[in-house]
C-alpha positions as CSV (number, residue, x, y, z in Angstrom):
1,M,25.5,78.5,186.1
2,P,25.4,78.7,190.0
3,K,27.4,76.0,191.7
4,E,24.4,74.5,193.5
5,R,22.6,74.3,190.1
6,A,25.5,72.6,188.4
7,R,25.3,69.7,190.9
8,E,21.7,68.6,190.2
9,N,20.1,66.9,187.2
10,L,21.5,68.5,184.0
11,L,18.1,69.1,182.4
12,L,17.0,71.1,185.5
13,A,20.4,72.8,185.8
14,A,20.1,74.0,182.2
15,L,16.9,75.9,182.8
16,P,16.8,79.7,183.1
17,D,16.8,80.7,186.8
18,A,13.2,82.0,186.7
19,E,11.9,78.8,185.2
20,R,13.8,76.6,187.7
21,E,12.4,78.7,190.5
22,R,8.9,78.4,189.1
23,L,9.1,74.6,189.0
24,D,10.7,74.2,192.4
25,P,7.5,73.8,194.4
26,F,6.6,70.8,192.3
27,L,10.1,69.1,192.4
28,H,10.7,67.0,195.5
29,P,14.3,65.9,196.5
30,V,14.2,62.2,197.1
31,H,16.5,59.3,197.8
32,M,16.1,56.8,195.0
33,E,16.7,53.4,196.5
34,V,17.8,50.3,194.5
35,G,14.8,48.6,193.0
36,L,12.5,51.6,193.1
37,M,10.0,51.0,190.2
38,I,9.5,53.9,187.9
39,T,7.6,52.2,185.2
40,T,5.9,48.8,185.4
41,P,4.6,47.1,182.2
42,D,1.1,48.3,181.4
43,E,0.5,50.0,184.7
44,P,-0.1,53.8,185.0
45,I,3.1,55.9,185.6
46,K,2.6,57.9,188.8
47,N,5.8,60.0,189.1
48,L,8.7,61.1,186.9
49,Y,12.3,61.4,188.2
50,F,15.2,63.6,187.4
51,P,18.2,61.6,188.8
52,H,21.1,63.4,190.3
53,D,23.5,60.6,191.0
54,A,21.1,57.7,190.8
55,V,21.1,55.4,187.8
56,T,18.1,53.7,186.3
57,S,17.7,50.9,183.8
58,T,15.0,50.1,181.3
59,I,14.7,46.4,180.6
60,Q,12.5,44.4,178.3
61,E,11.3,41.1,179.6
62,M,10.3,38.1,177.4
63,S,7.6,35.5,178.1
64,D,10.3,32.9,178.8
65,G,11.6,34.9,181.7
66,S,14.7,36.3,180.0
67,S,15.4,40.0,179.9
68,I,17.9,42.5,178.7
69,E,18.6,46.2,179.2
70,T,17.5,48.5,176.5
71,G,18.1,51.8,178.1
72,L,20.3,53.5,180.8
73,M,19.6,56.9,182.3
74,G,20.8,59.2,185.0
75,V,21.9,62.8,185.6
76,E,21.5,63.6,181.9
77,G,17.8,62.6,181.6
78,L,14.3,62.0,182.8
79,A,12.9,58.6,184.0
80,G,9.3,58.2,183.1
81,V,9.7,60.3,179.9
82,Q,6.8,58.4,178.3
83,V,4.5,60.8,180.0
84,W,6.1,63.7,178.0
85,L,5.1,61.6,174.9
86,R,1.5,61.7,176.3
87,Q,1.6,58.0,177.3
88,R,0.4,56.9,180.7
89,S,2.0,53.5,180.6
90,T,4.6,51.4,178.7
91,V,5.5,47.8,178.1
92,A,9.0,48.2,179.6
93,K,10.2,48.1,183.2
94,T,12.3,51.0,184.5
95,F,13.9,50.8,187.9
96,V,16.8,52.2,190.0
97,Q,19.9,50.0,189.6
98,V,22.4,52.4,191.5
99,E,20.9,54.3,194.4
100,G,21.4,58.0,194.8
101,Q,19.6,61.3,194.9
102,G,17.0,62.8,192.5
103,H,14.0,65.0,192.1
104,R,10.5,63.6,191.8
105,I,7.5,65.3,190.2
106,S,4.0,63.8,189.9
107,V,2.5,63.0,186.6
108,E,-0.2,65.6,187.2
109,D,2.2,68.4,188.1
110,F,4.5,67.5,185.2
111,A,1.7,67.6,182.6
112,R,0.2,70.9,183.9
113,E,3.5,72.8,184.6
114,V,5.8,71.4,181.9
115,R,4.3,69.3,179.1
116,D,1.2,71.3,178.4
117,R,2.6,74.8,178.6
118,A,5.5,76.8,177.0
119,S,8.2,75.7,179.4
120,P,11.8,75.8,178.1
121,L,12.2,72.4,179.7
122,N,10.2,70.9,176.8
123,D,13.0,71.7,174.3
124,L,15.6,70.1,176.6
125,I,13.5,67.0,177.0
126,A,13.0,66.8,173.3
127,G,16.8,66.7,172.9
128,Y,17.1,64.1,175.5
129,V,14.4,61.9,173.9
130,H,16.3,62.1,170.6
131,A,19.5,61.0,172.3
132,F,17.8,58.2,174.2
133,L,16.3,56.8,171.0
134,I,19.7,56.6,169.5
135,L,21.0,54.9,172.6
136,T,18.3,52.2,172.4
137,S,18.9,51.6,168.7
138,L,22.6,51.3,169.2
139,T,22.1,49.1,172.2
140,A,20.3,46.6,170.0
141,A,23.1,46.6,167.5
142,C,25.8,46.5,170.2
143,N,24.2,43.4,171.9
144,R,24.3,41.6,168.6
145,L,27.7,42.6,167.2
146,H,30.1,43.4,170.0
147,S,32.0,41.2,172.5
148,I,31.0,40.9,176.1
149,D,34.3,42.5,177.1
150,E,33.6,45.6,175.0
151,R,30.0,45.8,176.1
152,L,30.9,45.5,179.8
153,C,33.4,48.3,179.5
154,R,30.8,50.4,177.8
155,W,28.2,49.7,180.4
156,L,30.5,50.3,183.4
157,R,31.8,53.6,182.0
158,M,28.3,54.8,181.2
159,T,27.2,53.9,184.7
160,Y,30.2,55.6,186.2
161,N,29.4,58.8,184.3
162,R,25.9,58.8,185.7
163,A,26.6,57.6,189.3
164,R,29.3,60.4,189.6
165,R,31.3,58.3,192.0
166,T,33.9,55.5,191.8
167,E,32.1,52.9,194.0
168,F,28.6,51.5,193.9
169,S,26.8,48.3,194.8
170,I,26.2,45.9,191.9
171,R,25.8,42.1,191.7
172,H,27.2,39.9,188.9
173,E,23.6,38.5,188.5
174,F,22.4,42.0,187.7
175,L,25.2,42.6,185.3
176,A,24.4,39.4,183.5
177,Q,20.7,40.4,183.2
178,M,21.6,43.9,181.9
179,L,23.9,42.5,179.2
180,G,21.7,39.5,178.3
181,V,24.3,36.8,179.1
182,H,24.7,34.1,181.7
183,R,26.3,34.9,185.1
184,P,29.5,32.8,184.5
185,T,30.1,34.8,181.2
186,V,29.9,38.1,183.0
187,S,32.0,36.9,185.9
188,T,34.8,35.8,183.5
189,A,34.7,39.2,181.7
190,A,34.7,41.1,185.0
191,G,37.6,39.0,186.2
192,M,39.6,40.1,183.2
193,L,38.8,43.7,183.9
194,Q,40.0,43.3,187.5
195,E,43.2,41.7,186.3
196,A,43.8,44.6,184.0
197,G,43.4,47.0,186.9
198,L,40.3,48.7,185.5
199,I,37.8,47.7,188.2
200,G,37.8,46.2,191.7
201,Y,35.0,44.0,193.1
202,R,34.5,42.9,196.7
203,Y,31.4,41.9,198.7
204,G,29.0,43.3,196.1
205,K,30.8,46.6,195.8
206,L,32.3,47.5,192.4
207,S,35.0,50.1,192.3
208,I,36.0,52.0,189.1
209,L,39.8,52.2,189.2
210,N,40.6,53.3,185.7
211,P,37.6,55.0,184.0
212,E,39.7,56.1,181.0
213,G,40.8,52.5,180.5
214,L,37.1,51.4,180.5
215,A,36.4,54.0,177.8
216,D,39.4,52.8,175.8
217,G,38.2,49.2,176.1
218,A,34.6,49.9,175.2
219,C,33.2,49.4,171.7
220,E,32.6,52.3,169.4
221,C,29.0,52.6,170.7
222,Y,30.2,54.2,173.9
223,H,31.5,57.3,172.2
224,V,28.5,57.6,169.8
225,M,26.0,57.2,172.6
226,E,27.5,59.7,175.0
227,A,28.1,62.2,172.2
228,Q,24.4,62.5,171.7
229,F,23.8,63.5,175.3
230,E,26.7,66.0,175.2
231,R,25.0,67.9,172.5
232,I,22.1,68.7,174.7
233,F,24.1,70.8,177.1
234,D,26.6,73.7,176.8
235,Q,29.6,71.7,178.1
236,P,30.8,68.2,178.5
237,W,29.4,66.4,181.6
238,S,30.4,62.8,181.4
239,T,33.9,63.3,182.8
240,N,32.8,65.7,185.6
241,Q,32.4,63.8,188.8
242,R,30.6,65.8,191.5
243,E,29.4,65.2,195.0
244,P,25.7,65.3,196.0
245,S,24.6,68.8,196.9
246,F,21.3,68.2,198.9
247,E,19.7,65.9,201.4
248,P,16.5,64.0,200.6
249,R,13.3,64.9,202.3
């Protein structure tokens, strides 16, 4: 795989050269800012995104205002994948939680150039959807059965794998929302990870100091979840931290 291809979204990087070149006119490099909405409940999806080093969250909101994360995606996947399943909207909210680079493709271009023709990208997306379904089912079990410390280690290590850098902006309020707990609970857990030298946190910036320590402290779900995504590609990716390779336009 050419070096420049290895640095982009893994689904795109895994394509044969001819197919990647064919799709290039429809893929637009973009900066994915924090809060960018990709899916809004019951509203038409307009674009799909192949993150490079941005990370998105899918959350489910309840009528009482509470919410919890049900899915996490980044360099290994496709945000807005419901369109591949021939759905134009969904009940969940997906948005960017860690800013970074990515490729954007319109729903119309994606349907015409990928979904509705014999593109090798379809087989890759099928593998991703299978892995993502396992992630969502395990997340439900994890939220019910495992401690906040283990879940926080899992979440931080998975975000680190996808952000491809050791520092990113994150607020404790956001972590609490993602994990479905109150802010004081996540603050206490994060403080313990800081004392253990696994992370640093200052002025809204979270630093990953010991990623292997986070993996060791995570529940069993971490290894099972990430193993599903590893199977899609020819080589392990979650421990390879790379720098961005292109500028947004």
